[in-house]
Backbone atoms as SQL, in Angstrom:
CREATE TABLE atoms (id INTEGER PRIMARY KEY, chain TEXT, resi INTEGER, resn TEXT, atom TEXT, x REAL, y REAL, z REAL);
INSERT INTO atoms VALUES
  (1, 'A', 1, 'MET', 'N', -28.066, 80.896, 8.808),
  (2, 'A', 1, 'MET', 'CA', -26.890, 79.977, 8.717),
  (3, 'A', 1, 'MET', 'C', -25.668, 80.715, 8.479),
  (4, 'A', 2, 'GLU', 'N', -24.593, 80.392, 9.098),
  (5, 'A', 2, 'GLU', 'CA', -23.371, 80.958, 9.018),
  (6, 'A', 2, 'GLU', 'C', -22.296, 80.048, 8.430),
  (7, 'A', 3, 'PHE', 'N', -21.246, 80.668, 7.858),
  (8, 'A', 3, 'PHE', 'CA', -20.098, 80.015, 7.454),
  (9, 'A', 3, 'PHE', 'C', -18.928, 80.787, 7.821),
  (10, 'A', 4, 'LEU', 'N', -17.848, 80.356, 8.540),
  (11, 'A', 4, 'LEU', 'CA', -16.746, 81.104, 8.923),
  (12, 'A', 4, 'LEU', 'C', -17.224, 82.399, 9.827),
  (13, 'A', 5, 'GLY', 'N', -18.271, 82.195, 10.455),
  (14, 'A', 5, 'GLY', 'CA', -18.840, 83.293, 11.235),
  (15, 'A', 5, 'GLY', 'C', -19.429, 84.582, 10.470),
  (16, 'A', 6, 'ILE', 'N', -19.732, 84.267, 9.241),
  (17, 'A', 6, 'ILE', 'CA', -20.309, 85.201, 8.365),
  (18, 'A', 6, 'ILE', 'C', -21.666, 84.762, 7.920),
  (19, 'A', 7, 'SER', 'N', -22.671, 85.576, 8.067),
  (20, 'A', 7, 'SER', 'CA', -24.079, 85.088, 7.612),
  (21, 'A', 7, 'SER', 'C', -24.125, 84.924, 6.094),
  (22, 'A', 8, 'ASP', 'N', -25.253, 84.193, 5.709),
  (23, 'A', 8, 'ASP', 'CA', -25.518, 84.087, 4.307),
  (24, 'A', 8, 'ASP', 'C', -25.710, 85.300, 3.602),
  (25, 'A', 9, 'VAL', 'N', -26.451, 86.314, 4.181),
  (26, 'A', 9, 'VAL', 'CA', -26.646, 87.541, 3.615),
  (27, 'A', 9, 'VAL', 'C', -25.390, 88.311, 3.368),
  (28, 'A', 10, 'GLU', 'N', -24.579, 88.217, 4.345),
  (29, 'A', 10, 'GLU', 'CA', -23.241, 89.007, 4.239),
  (30, 'A', 10, 'GLU', 'C', -22.448, 88.295, 3.032),
  (31, 'A', 11, 'TRP', 'N', -22.476, 87.122, 2.981),
  (32, 'A', 11, 'TRP', 'CA', -21.745, 86.467, 1.857),
  (33, 'A', 11, 'TRP', 'C', -22.316, 86.949, 0.575),
  (34, 'A', 12, 'ILE', 'N', -23.491, 87.243, 0.345),
  (35, 'A', 12, 'ILE', 'CA', -24.092, 87.658, -0.881),
  (36, 'A', 12, 'ILE', 'C', -23.554, 89.062, -1.055),
  (37, 'A', 13, 'GLY', 'N', -23.330, 89.841, -0.083),
  (38, 'A', 13, 'GLY', 'CA', -22.853, 91.232, -0.198),
  (39, 'A', 13, 'GLY', 'C', -21.437, 91.114, -0.551),
  (40, 'A', 14, 'TYR', 'N', -20.704, 90.203, -0.025),
  (41, 'A', 14, 'TYR', 'CA', -19.214, 90.035, -0.367),
  (42, 'A', 14, 'TYR', 'C', -19.089, 89.599, -1.856),
  (43, 'A', 15, 'ALA', 'N', -20.000, 88.690, -2.250),
  (44, 'A', 15, 'ALA', 'CA', -20.063, 88.175, -3.812),
  (45, 'A', 15, 'ALA', 'C', -20.375, 89.450, -4.715),
  (46, 'A', 16, 'ALA', 'N', -21.271, 90.255, -4.247),
  (47, 'A', 16, 'ALA', 'CA', -21.683, 91.453, -5.076),
  (48, 'A', 16, 'ALA', 'C', -20.545, 92.355, -5.121),
  (49, 'A', 17, 'MET', 'N', -19.854, 92.556, -4.057),
  (50, 'A', 17, 'MET', 'CA', -18.688, 93.585, -4.019),
  (51, 'A', 17, 'MET', 'C', -17.619, 92.889, -4.869),
  (52, 'A', 18, 'ALA', 'N', -17.283, 91.599, -4.769),
  (53, 'A', 18, 'ALA', 'CA', -16.114, 91.112, -5.556),
  (54, 'A', 18, 'ALA', 'C', -16.556, 91.269, -7.204),
  (55, 'A', 19, 'THR', 'N', -17.816, 90.939, -7.360),
  (56, 'A', 19, 'THR', 'CA', -18.250, 90.946, -8.909),
  (57, 'A', 19, 'THR', 'C', -18.121, 92.368, -9.368),
  (58, 'A', 20, 'VAL', 'N', -18.482, 93.427, -8.687),
  (59, 'A', 20, 'VAL', 'CA', -18.458, 94.705, -9.205),
  (60, 'A', 20, 'VAL', 'C', -16.958, 95.033, -9.334),
  (61, 'A', 21, 'LEU', 'N', -16.055, 94.743, -8.389),
  (62, 'A', 21, 'LEU', 'CA', -14.731, 95.073, -8.579),
  (63, 'A', 21, 'LEU', 'C', -14.076, 94.307, -9.584),
  (64, 'A', 22, 'ILE', 'N', -14.339, 93.030, -9.739),
  (65, 'A', 22, 'ILE', 'CA', -13.852, 92.284, -10.885),
  (66, 'A', 22, 'ILE', 'C', -14.237, 92.986, -12.322),
  (67, 'A', 23, 'SER', 'N', -15.471, 93.593, -12.327),
  (68, 'A', 23, 'SER', 'CA', -15.917, 94.032, -13.661),
  (69, 'A', 23, 'SER', 'C', -15.026, 95.152, -14.170),
  (70, 'A', 24, 'PHE', 'N', -14.503, 95.833, -13.198),
  (71, 'A', 24, 'PHE', 'CA', -13.522, 96.974, -13.617),
  (72, 'A', 24, 'PHE', 'C', -12.092, 96.416, -14.175),
  (73, 'A', 25, 'LEU', 'N', -11.937, 95.256, -14.105),
  (74, 'A', 25, 'LEU', 'CA', -10.712, 94.583, -14.657),
  (75, 'A', 25, 'LEU', 'C', -10.879, 94.372, -16.148),
  (76, 'A', 26, 'MET', 'N', -12.112, 94.366, -16.564),
  (77, 'A', 26, 'MET', 'CA', -12.463, 94.057, -18.023),
  (78, 'A', 26, 'MET', 'C', -11.843, 95.072, -18.993),
  (79, 'A', 27, 'LYS', 'N', -11.211, 94.626, -19.978),
  (80, 'A', 27, 'LYS', 'CA', -10.736, 95.515, -21.098),
  (81, 'A', 27, 'LYS', 'C', -11.915, 96.045, -22.001),
  (82, 'A', 28, 'SER', 'N', -12.782, 95.047, -22.226),
  (83, 'A', 28, 'SER', 'CA', -14.012, 95.386, -23.103),
  (84, 'A', 28, 'SER', 'C', -15.140, 96.023, -22.343),
  (85, 'A', 29, 'VAL', 'N', -15.632, 97.206, -22.773),
  (86, 'A', 29, 'VAL', 'CA', -16.648, 97.920, -22.075),
  (87, 'A', 29, 'VAL', 'C', -17.887, 97.118, -21.953),
  (88, 'A', 30, 'ASN', 'N', -18.150, 96.302, -23.029),
  (89, 'A', 30, 'ASN', 'CA', -19.376, 95.325, -23.070),
  (90, 'A', 30, 'ASN', 'C', -19.310, 94.316, -21.928),
  (91, 'A', 31, 'LYS', 'N', -18.078, 93.712, -21.842),
  (92, 'A', 31, 'LYS', 'CA', -17.828, 92.788, -20.773),
  (93, 'A', 31, 'LYS', 'C', -18.031, 93.342, -19.513),
  (94, 'A', 32, 'LEU', 'N', -17.410, 94.597, -19.300),
  (95, 'A', 32, 'LEU', 'CA', -17.469, 95.269, -18.009),
  (96, 'A', 32, 'LEU', 'C', -18.975, 95.527, -17.591),
  (97, 'A', 33, 'ARG', 'N', -19.766, 95.903, -18.635),
  (98, 'A', 33, 'ARG', 'CA', -21.119, 96.096, -18.227),
  (99, 'A', 33, 'ARG', 'C', -21.838, 94.923, -17.895),
  (100, 'A', 34, 'ILE', 'N', -21.668, 93.781, -18.573),
  (101, 'A', 34, 'ILE', 'CA', -22.336, 92.563, -18.405),
  (102, 'A', 34, 'ILE', 'C', -21.992, 91.970, -16.885),
  (103, 'A', 35, 'VAL', 'N', -20.674, 92.052, -16.530),
  (104, 'A', 35, 'VAL', 'CA', -20.267, 91.614, -15.236),
  (105, 'A', 35, 'VAL', 'C', -20.716, 92.481, -14.206),
  (106, 'A', 36, 'ASN', 'N', -20.703, 93.814, -14.408),
  (107, 'A', 36, 'ASN', 'CA', -21.127, 94.884, -13.502),
  (108, 'A', 36, 'ASN', 'C', -22.595, 94.730, -13.210),
  (109, 'A', 37, 'SER', 'N', -23.330, 94.277, -14.379),
  (110, 'A', 37, 'SER', 'CA', -24.796, 94.226, -14.156),
  (111, 'A', 37, 'SER', 'C', -25.093, 93.028, -13.283),
  (112, 'A', 38, 'PHE', 'N', -24.454, 91.999, -13.442),
  (113, 'A', 38, 'PHE', 'CA', -24.517, 90.795, -12.514),
  (114, 'A', 38, 'PHE', 'C', -24.256, 91.127, -11.064),
  (115, 'A', 39, 'GLY', 'N', -23.184, 92.022, -10.902),
  (116, 'A', 39, 'GLY', 'CA', -22.957, 92.442, -9.580),
  (117, 'A', 39, 'GLY', 'C', -23.965, 93.405, -9.005),
  (118, 'A', 40, 'CYS', 'N', -24.618, 94.241, -9.736),
  (119, 'A', 40, 'CYS', 'CA', -25.679, 95.103, -9.377),
  (120, 'A', 40, 'CYS', 'C', -26.931, 94.363, -8.921),
  (121, 'A', 41, 'LEU', 'N', -27.180, 93.305, -9.736),
  (122, 'A', 41, 'LEU', 'CA', -28.351, 92.363, -9.349),
  (123, 'A', 41, 'LEU', 'C', -28.174, 91.726, -7.914),
  (124, 'A', 42, 'LEU', 'N', -26.785, 91.301, -7.696),
  (125, 'A', 42, 'LEU', 'CA', -26.434, 90.762, -6.472),
  (126, 'A', 42, 'LEU', 'C', -26.693, 91.745, -5.304),
  (127, 'A', 43, 'PHE', 'N', -26.193, 92.867, -5.624),
  (128, 'A', 43, 'PHE', 'CA', -26.390, 94.093, -4.628),
  (129, 'A', 43, 'PHE', 'C', -27.927, 94.364, -4.352),
  (130, 'A', 44, 'VAL', 'N', -28.797, 94.250, -5.317),
  (131, 'A', 44, 'VAL', 'CA', -30.079, 94.462, -5.143),
  (132, 'A', 44, 'VAL', 'C', -30.686, 93.403, -4.282),
  (133, 'A', 45, 'PHE', 'N', -30.363, 92.149, -4.567),
  (134, 'A', 45, 'PHE', 'CA', -30.671, 91.031, -3.785),
  (135, 'A', 45, 'PHE', 'C', -30.258, 91.222, -2.307),
  (136, 'A', 46, 'TYR', 'N', -29.042, 91.572, -2.089),
  (137, 'A', 46, 'TYR', 'CA', -28.460, 91.754, -0.934),
  (138, 'A', 46, 'TYR', 'C', -29.317, 92.899, -0.151),
  (139, 'A', 47, 'GLY', 'N', -29.511, 93.962, -0.792),
  (140, 'A', 47, 'GLY', 'CA', -30.305, 95.118, -0.151),
  (141, 'A', 47, 'GLY', 'C', -31.774, 94.749, 0.282),
  (142, 'A', 48, 'VAL', 'N', -32.271, 93.732, -0.462),
  (143, 'A', 48, 'VAL', 'CA', -33.696, 93.253, -0.141),
  (144, 'A', 48, 'VAL', 'C', -33.566, 92.339, 1.147),
  (145, 'A', 49, 'LEU', 'N', -32.521, 91.595, 1.276),
  (146, 'A', 49, 'LEU', 'CA', -32.394, 90.608, 2.351),
  (147, 'A', 49, 'LEU', 'C', -31.941, 91.273, 3.621),
  (148, 'A', 50, 'LEU', 'N', -31.421, 92.391, 3.502),
  (149, 'A', 50, 'LEU', 'CA', -31.072, 93.069, 4.843),
  (150, 'A', 50, 'LEU', 'C', -32.138, 93.480, 5.712),
  (151, 'A', 51, 'GLU', 'N', -32.012, 93.442, 6.864),
  (152, 'A', 51, 'GLU', 'CA', -33.143, 93.845, 7.842),
  (153, 'A', 51, 'GLU', 'C', -32.692, 95.121, 8.508),
  (154, 'A', 52, 'PRO', 'N', -33.446, 96.239, 8.344),
  (155, 'A', 52, 'PRO', 'CA', -34.399, 96.448, 7.490),
  (156, 'A', 52, 'PRO', 'C', -33.978, 96.568, 6.083),
  (157, 'A', 53, 'LEU', 'N', -34.784, 96.713, 5.043),
  (158, 'A', 53, 'LEU', 'CA', -34.412, 96.894, 3.647),
  (159, 'A', 53, 'LEU', 'C', -33.380, 97.944, 3.506),
  (160, 'A', 54, 'SER', 'N', -32.509, 97.962, 2.654),
  (161, 'A', 54, 'SER', 'CA', -31.692, 99.106, 2.480),
  (162, 'A', 54, 'SER', 'C', -31.997, 99.732, 1.143),
  (163, 'A', 55, 'MET', 'N', -32.812, 100.711, 1.057),
  (164, 'A', 55, 'MET', 'CA', -33.205, 101.353, -0.084),
  (165, 'A', 55, 'MET', 'C', -32.158, 102.062, -0.862),
  (166, 'A', 56, 'PRO', 'N', -31.165, 102.664, -0.314),
  (167, 'A', 56, 'PRO', 'CA', -30.075, 103.254, -1.012),
  (168, 'A', 56, 'PRO', 'C', -29.254, 102.320, -1.898),
  (169, 'A', 57, 'ILE', 'N', -29.126, 101.021, -1.294),
  (170, 'A', 57, 'ILE', 'CA', -28.502, 100.033, -2.109),
  (171, 'A', 57, 'ILE', 'C', -29.263, 99.489, -3.235),
  (172, 'A', 58, 'ILE', 'N', -30.598, 99.243, -2.987),
  (173, 'A', 58, 'ILE', 'CA', -31.582, 98.827, -4.000),
  (174, 'A', 58, 'ILE', 'C', -31.685, 99.904, -5.056),
  (175, 'A', 59, 'ILE', 'N', -31.951, 101.049, -4.730),
  (176, 'A', 59, 'ILE', 'CA', -32.242, 102.176, -5.758),
  (177, 'A', 59, 'ILE', 'C', -30.845, 102.378, -6.662),
  (178, 'A', 60, 'THR', 'N', -29.776, 102.545, -5.988),
  (179, 'A', 60, 'THR', 'CA', -28.545, 102.803, -6.741),
  (180, 'A', 60, 'THR', 'C', -28.206, 101.591, -7.798),
  (181, 'A', 61, 'ASN', 'N', -28.277, 100.511, -7.260),
  (182, 'A', 61, 'ASN', 'CA', -27.805, 99.274, -8.060),
  (183, 'A', 61, 'ASN', 'C', -28.919, 99.026, -9.148),
  (184, 'A', 62, 'THR', 'N', -30.149, 99.199, -8.912),
  (185, 'A', 62, 'THR', 'CA', -31.236, 99.123, -9.806),
  (186, 'A', 62, 'THR', 'C', -31.073, 100.154, -10.969),
  (187, 'A', 63, 'ALA', 'N', -30.660, 101.481, -10.639),
  (188, 'A', 63, 'ALA', 'CA', -30.439, 102.327, -11.603),
  (189, 'A', 63, 'ALA', 'C', -29.227, 102.039, -12.447),
  (190, 'A', 64, 'ILE', 'N', -28.067, 101.523, -11.910),
  (191, 'A', 64, 'ILE', 'CA', -26.867, 101.181, -12.575),
  (192, 'A', 64, 'ILE', 'C', -27.164, 99.970, -13.501),
  (193, 'A', 65, 'PHE', 'N', -27.879, 99.074, -12.986),
  (194, 'A', 65, 'PHE', 'CA', -28.331, 97.978, -13.777),
  (195, 'A', 65, 'PHE', 'C', -29.016, 98.347, -15.038),
  (196, 'A', 66, 'PHE', 'N', -29.947, 99.264, -14.981),
  (197, 'A', 66, 'PHE', 'CA', -30.731, 99.734, -16.113),
  (198, 'A', 66, 'PHE', 'C', -29.883, 100.659, -17.023),
  (199, 'A', 67, 'ILE', 'N', -28.993, 101.411, -16.505),
  (200, 'A', 67, 'ILE', 'CA', -28.056, 102.157, -17.283),
  (201, 'A', 67, 'ILE', 'C', -27.169, 101.217, -18.216),
  (202, 'A', 68, 'ASN', 'N', -26.666, 100.072, -17.535),
  (203, 'A', 68, 'ASN', 'CA', -25.734, 99.053, -18.273),
  (204, 'A', 68, 'ASN', 'C', -26.655, 98.456, -19.323),
  (205, 'A', 69, 'ALA', 'N', -27.782, 98.140, -19.035),
  (206, 'A', 69, 'ALA', 'CA', -28.739, 97.444, -19.984),
  (207, 'A', 69, 'ALA', 'C', -29.070, 98.370, -21.086),
  (208, 'A', 70, 'TYR', 'N', -29.302, 99.555, -20.790),
  (209, 'A', 70, 'TYR', 'CA', -29.556, 100.666, -21.892),
  (210, 'A', 70, 'TYR', 'C', -28.355, 100.575, -23.009),
  (211, 'A', 71, 'TYR', 'N', -27.236, 100.666, -22.434),
  (212, 'A', 71, 'TYR', 'CA', -26.014, 100.836, -23.334),
  (213, 'A', 71, 'TYR', 'C', -25.724, 99.470, -24.068),
  (214, 'A', 72, 'LEU', 'N', -25.925, 98.404, -23.305),
  (215, 'A', 72, 'LEU', 'CA', -25.710, 96.971, -24.006),
  (216, 'A', 72, 'LEU', 'C', -26.784, 96.715, -25.142),
  (217, 'A', 73, 'LEU', 'N', -28.006, 97.167, -24.830),
  (218, 'A', 73, 'LEU', 'CA', -29.105, 97.026, -25.940),
  (219, 'A', 73, 'LEU', 'C', -28.864, 97.987, -27.106),
  (220, 'A', 74, 'LYS', 'N', -28.332, 99.194, -26.719),
  (221, 'A', 74, 'LYS', 'CA', -28.269, 100.246, -27.775),
  (222, 'A', 74, 'LYS', 'C', -27.512, 99.864, -28.893),
  (223, 'A', 75, 'LYS', 'N', -26.465, 99.019, -28.652),
  (224, 'A', 75, 'LYS', 'CA', -25.472, 98.621, -29.754),
  (225, 'A', 75, 'LYS', 'C', -26.028, 97.602, -30.713);
């Protein structure tokens, strides 16, 4: 399915990109990590939906998600 000539999968990629960018506007490091983690999960989902799978997107964003989770749970 498409909206404005952009596929659903691409919209997920744009949402992930926007979420990660917005995370860097946060003044609180904890809020940054939470919003960034959500963006990373969207990127992982996006990487899985791409044909073929995009392992660099999946691996990088999974690693960043776990780094964020580590620091959020450490406190």
